[in-house]
C-alpha positions as CSV (number, residue, x, y, z in Angstrom):
1,M,-58.0,36.3,80.5
2,S,-57.9,33.5,83.0
3,E,-54.9,31.2,83.4
4,E,-56.9,28.2,82.0
5,T,-58.0,30.2,78.9
6,K,-54.5,31.3,78.3
7,V,-53.1,27.7,78.4
8,A,-55.9,26.5,76.1
9,T,-55.1,29.3,73.6
10,E,-51.4,28.4,73.6
11,E,-52.1,24.7,73.1
12,T,-54.4,25.5,70.1
13,A,-51.8,27.7,68.5
14,G,-49.1,25.1,69.0
15,A,-51.2,22.4,67.4
16,A,-51.9,24.7,64.5
17,T,-48.2,25.3,64.0
18,T,-47.4,21.6,64.2
19,S,-50.2,20.9,61.7
20,A,-48.8,23.5,59.3
21,A,-45.3,22.2,59.6
22,D,-46.5,18.6,58.9
23,S,-48.4,19.9,55.8
24,T,-45.3,21.7,54.6
25,T,-43.2,18.5,55.1
26,E,-45.8,16.4,53.2
27,A,-46.0,18.9,50.4
28,T,-42.2,19.0,49.9
29,P,-41.3,16.3,47.2
30,K,-38.6,13.8,48.1
31,K,-35.4,14.1,46.2
32,K,-34.9,11.3,43.6
33,G,-31.6,9.3,43.7
34,K,-29.2,9.8,40.7
35,K,-29.6,7.2,38.0
36,K,-26.7,4.8,38.0
37,W,-27.5,3.0,34.7
38,P,-25.5,5.4,32.5
39,I,-22.4,4.8,34.6
40,V,-22.9,1.0,34.4
41,V,-23.5,1.1,30.7
42,G,-20.4,3.2,30.2
43,V,-18.2,0.8,32.2
44,V,-19.5,-2.2,30.3
45,A,-19.0,-0.4,27.0
46,A,-15.4,0.5,28.0
47,V,-14.7,-3.1,29.0
48,V,-16.1,-4.4,25.7
49,I,-14.0,-2.0,23.7
50,V,-10.8,-2.8,25.5
51,A,-11.4,-6.5,25.3
52,G,-12.3,-6.2,21.6
53,A,-9.1,-4.2,20.9
54,G,-7.1,-6.8,22.7
55,F,-8.8,-9.7,20.8
56,W,-8.1,-8.0,17.5
57,V,-4.4,-7.6,18.3
58,W,-4.3,-11.2,19.3
59,H,-6.2,-12.2,16.2
60,E,-3.3,-11.0,14.0
61,Q,-0.7,-13.1,15.9
62,P,0.2,-16.8,15.1
63,S,-0.7,-17.7,18.6
64,F,-4.4,-17.0,17.7
65,C,-4.3,-19.4,14.7
66,N,-2.5,-21.9,16.9
67,A,-5.0,-21.6,19.8
68,I,-8.1,-21.8,17.6
69,C,-6.9,-24.5,15.2
70,H,-4.4,-26.2,17.4
71,T,-3.6,-29.4,15.5
72,P,-3.0,-28.3,11.9
73,M,-1.4,-24.9,12.8
74,D,1.3,-26.1,15.2
75,P,4.0,-26.5,12.5
76,Y,3.2,-23.2,10.9
77,N,3.3,-21.4,14.2
78,A,6.7,-23.0,14.9
79,T,8.2,-21.7,11.6
80,Y,7.0,-18.1,12.3
81,D,8.5,-18.1,15.8
82,Q,12.0,-18.6,14.5
83,E,14.6,-15.9,14.0
84,L,16.7,-14.9,10.9
85,H,20.1,-16.3,10.1
86,Q,19.6,-19.6,11.7
87,T,19.2,-23.2,10.7
88,G,15.6,-23.9,11.6
89,V,12.8,-26.3,10.6
90,D,10.1,-25.9,8.0
91,K,6.4,-26.7,8.3
92,W,7.1,-30.4,7.5
93,G,9.8,-30.7,10.2
94,N,12.7,-30.6,7.8
95,E,15.9,-28.7,8.5
96,A,15.8,-25.3,6.6
97,S,17.5,-21.9,6.6
98,T,15.2,-19.3,8.2
99,D,16.5,-16.8,5.7
100,A,14.8,-18.8,2.9
101,M,11.3,-18.8,4.6
102,L,9.1,-15.8,3.9
103,C,7.3,-16.1,7.2
104,V,10.5,-15.4,9.0
105,T,11.9,-12.7,6.7
106,H,8.5,-10.9,6.6
107,K,8.2,-11.1,10.4
108,A,11.5,-9.3,10.7
109,T,9.9,-6.3,8.9
110,G,7.0,-6.3,11.4
111,A,4.5,-8.3,9.3
112,T,2.0,-10.7,11.0
113,C,0.0,-13.6,9.7
114,M,-2.8,-11.3,8.7
115,S,-0.5,-9.1,6.7
116,C,-0.4,-11.8,4.0
117,H,-3.5,-14.0,4.9
118,V,-6.1,-11.2,4.9
119,P,-9.1,-12.5,6.7
120,Q,-12.5,-12.7,4.9
121,I,-15.6,-13.4,7.0
122,S,-16.9,-16.0,4.6
123,E,-13.6,-17.9,4.6
124,Q,-13.3,-17.7,8.3
125,V,-16.8,-19.1,8.9
126,T,-16.1,-22.0,6.5
127,E,-12.8,-22.7,8.2
128,G,-14.4,-22.5,11.6
129,M,-17.1,-25.0,10.6
130,N,-14.5,-27.3,9.2
131,W,-12.6,-27.2,12.4
132,V,-15.6,-27.8,14.6
133,T,-16.8,-30.7,12.5
134,G,-13.3,-32.2,11.9
135,N,-13.6,-31.7,8.2
136,Y,-9.9,-31.0,7.6
137,V,-6.7,-32.7,7.0
138,A,-3.6,-32.6,9.1
139,P,-0.9,-31.8,8.1
140,L,-2.5,-29.2,5.9
141,E,-2.0,-29.5,2.1
142,E,0.0,-26.8,0.4
143,R,-2.2,-24.3,-1.3
144,S,-1.5,-22.3,-4.4
145,L,-1.7,-18.5,-4.5
146,E,-4.9,-18.8,-6.6
147,E,-6.5,-20.8,-3.8
148,L,-5.2,-18.4,-1.1
149,V,-6.8,-15.4,-2.7
150,E,-10.0,-17.1,-3.9
151,A,-12.2,-15.6,-1.1
152,R,-10.8,-12.1,-1.8
153,G,-11.6,-12.2,-5.5
154,I,-8.3,-10.8,-6.6
155,A,-5.5,-11.9,-9.0
156,S,-3.1,-14.4,-7.5
157,E,-0.1,-12.2,-7.9
158,E,-1.8,-9.5,-5.7
159,F,-1.2,-11.8,-2.8
160,C,2.4,-10.4,-2.9
161,L,2.2,-7.4,-5.2
162,N,-0.1,-5.1,-3.3
163,S,0.0,-1.7,-1.6
164,G,0.6,-3.2,1.8
165,C,3.7,-5.1,0.7
166,H,5.8,-4.7,-2.4
167,V,5.8,-1.1,-3.6
168,N,8.1,1.1,-5.5
169,D,9.9,4.2,-4.1
170,D,7.1,6.4,-5.3
171,G,4.5,4.3,-3.4
172,S,3.0,2.6,-6.5
173,V,2.5,-1.1,-6.4
174,M,5.2,-3.1,-8.0
175,T,4.6,-5.0,-11.2
176,R,6.4,-8.0,-12.7
177,D,8.2,-5.5,-15.0
178,D,9.5,-3.6,-11.9
179,L,10.7,-6.9,-10.4
180,A,12.5,-7.8,-13.7
181,Q,14.4,-4.5,-13.6
182,I,15.5,-5.1,-10.0
183,T,17.0,-8.5,-11.0
184,A,18.3,-7.4,-14.4
185,D,21.9,-8.0,-13.4
186,K,21.3,-11.7,-12.9
187,K,22.8,-14.2,-15.4
188,R,19.3,-15.5,-15.8
189,N,16.7,-13.0,-14.8
190,P,14.1,-15.0,-12.8
191,H,11.4,-12.4,-13.2
192,I,11.3,-12.4,-17.0
193,G,8.8,-15.0,-18.3
194,Q,10.9,-16.6,-20.9
195,H,8.9,-19.8,-20.5
196,G,5.5,-18.3,-19.8
197,E,4.1,-16.7,-16.6
198,V,5.2,-18.5,-13.4
199,E,3.5,-18.0,-10.1
200,C,5.5,-16.2,-7.4
201,S,5.0,-19.2,-5.1
202,E,6.8,-21.5,-7.4
203,C,10.0,-20.0,-6.0
204,H,9.0,-18.0,-2.9
205,K,7.8,-20.3,-0.1
206,G,6.2,-19.0,3.1
207,H,6.8,-21.8,5.6
208,R,9.5,-23.8,4.0
209,A,12.7,-23.2,2.1
210,S,12.2,-21.2,-1.1
211,V,13.0,-23.0,-4.4
212,M,15.1,-21.9,-7.4
213,Y,12.5,-22.8,-10.0
214,C,15.0,-22.1,-12.9
215,S,17.1,-25.1,-11.7
216,N,14.4,-27.3,-13.2
217,C,16.3,-26.9,-16.4
218,H,19.4,-24.9,-15.6
219,N,21.8,-26.7,-13.2
220,D,24.0,-23.6,-12.9
221,A,21.1,-21.4,-11.7
222,E,22.2,-19.1,-8.9
223,L,20.8,-20.1,-5.5
224,P,20.1,-17.3,-3.0
225,E,21.3,-18.0,0.5
226,G,19.4,-21.0,2.1
227,W,17.3,-21.7,-1.0
228,I,17.1,-25.2,-2.5
229,T,17.1,-26.6,-6.0
230,A,14.0,-27.9,-7.8
231,A,15.3,-31.4,-7.5
232,E,15.7,-31.1,-3.7
233,D,12.2,-29.6,-3.6
234,K,10.7,-32.6,-5.4
235,K,12.3,-35.0,-2.9
236,L,10.8,-33.0,0.0
237,Q,7.4,-33.1,-1.6
238,K,7.6,-36.8,-2.3
239,A,8.7,-37.5,1.3
240,F,5.8,-35.4,2.6
241,E,3.2,-37.1,0.4
242,S,4.4,-40.5,1.4
243,G,4.4,-39.6,5.1
244,E,8.1,-39.7,5.6
245,A,8.5,-36.0,6.3
246,A,7.7,-34.8,9.8
247,A,4.3,-33.1,10.2
């Protein structure tokens, strides 16, 4: 074989090898990159969950009510922020013992606004619309227990006498009879309806000094620490209605 023939043969073989290599390269599929969307979705979901949990915790604090409905809720927030065994202020700006306001005594047990004011979607939507449109009064009018539980569709006394609040040692929900037994040693038992059924809120006030309802008739009715008489209560309400009390 001549030198020229040998070189030509080698060139042909080299070209064939290169062609085969190129064919192999083209035939090998390219590796696809890993999909990142599951990671992105997971991160977004985690952020939403954490933010939602934080919002829910905030939702149960008085600062939430104060932030969303700033103007009418300021005085209520101020009463809740006080500590026990002090001379504080009520929702109308009057001097009052913090031991006589349920919002303070209940806070001391770990209760929040939502422990008593259980939110209902329908009620919140209505209140939100009233706030946006300005269809509300400030300072807020005092509401009865019947009005406070209307959206929940329960008996007014269940605002207080429920499984999350006042229960017996065996875990059962307290009744008025149970309450009457607890205060049986009083000269005049306030939980016996001698004069018909009286709402809990006639005595027990959330954001102002509680009132000894019995003092409407009995001047010698025993006053718990910090409570006021029915006569003093009427003066406060009259002052509030006339605009003399602080808002």
